[in-house]
C-alpha positions, 0 to 999 in steps of 0.5 A, a space after each residue: 463519500 463513497 470512493 469509487 474503483 478508478 477515482 482519481 486520487 493524489 497520493 498524501 503520505 507514506 506512512 509506517 514503511 518497513 523493510 523488512 528482507 532484501 530484495 534481488 532483482 527478478 524477484 517474484 513478489 505479491 502485493 496485498 492492499 487493503 482499503 479504508 476509508 475516513 472523511 475525504 482521507 482513504 488509507 491503503 494497507 499495504 504489505 509486498 510479499 516474496 513467496 518465503 516472507 513479507 518484504 515490505 510493509 506500510 500505508 499509502 494516504 491518498 486525497 481526493 
């Protein structure tokens, strides 16, 4: 089964979430996400960064 853009999924878990730097109000952040399918689950790895550092990273597990 292939995941389609716009398909509704349910948040199942957050894994390996790490906050590594302080984020101040109003600070611009970038979000990088990549997805990988496994049966009925999709694992989205993410990294949140400011201009200089990765401030948070982890994975979001969703189910169809």
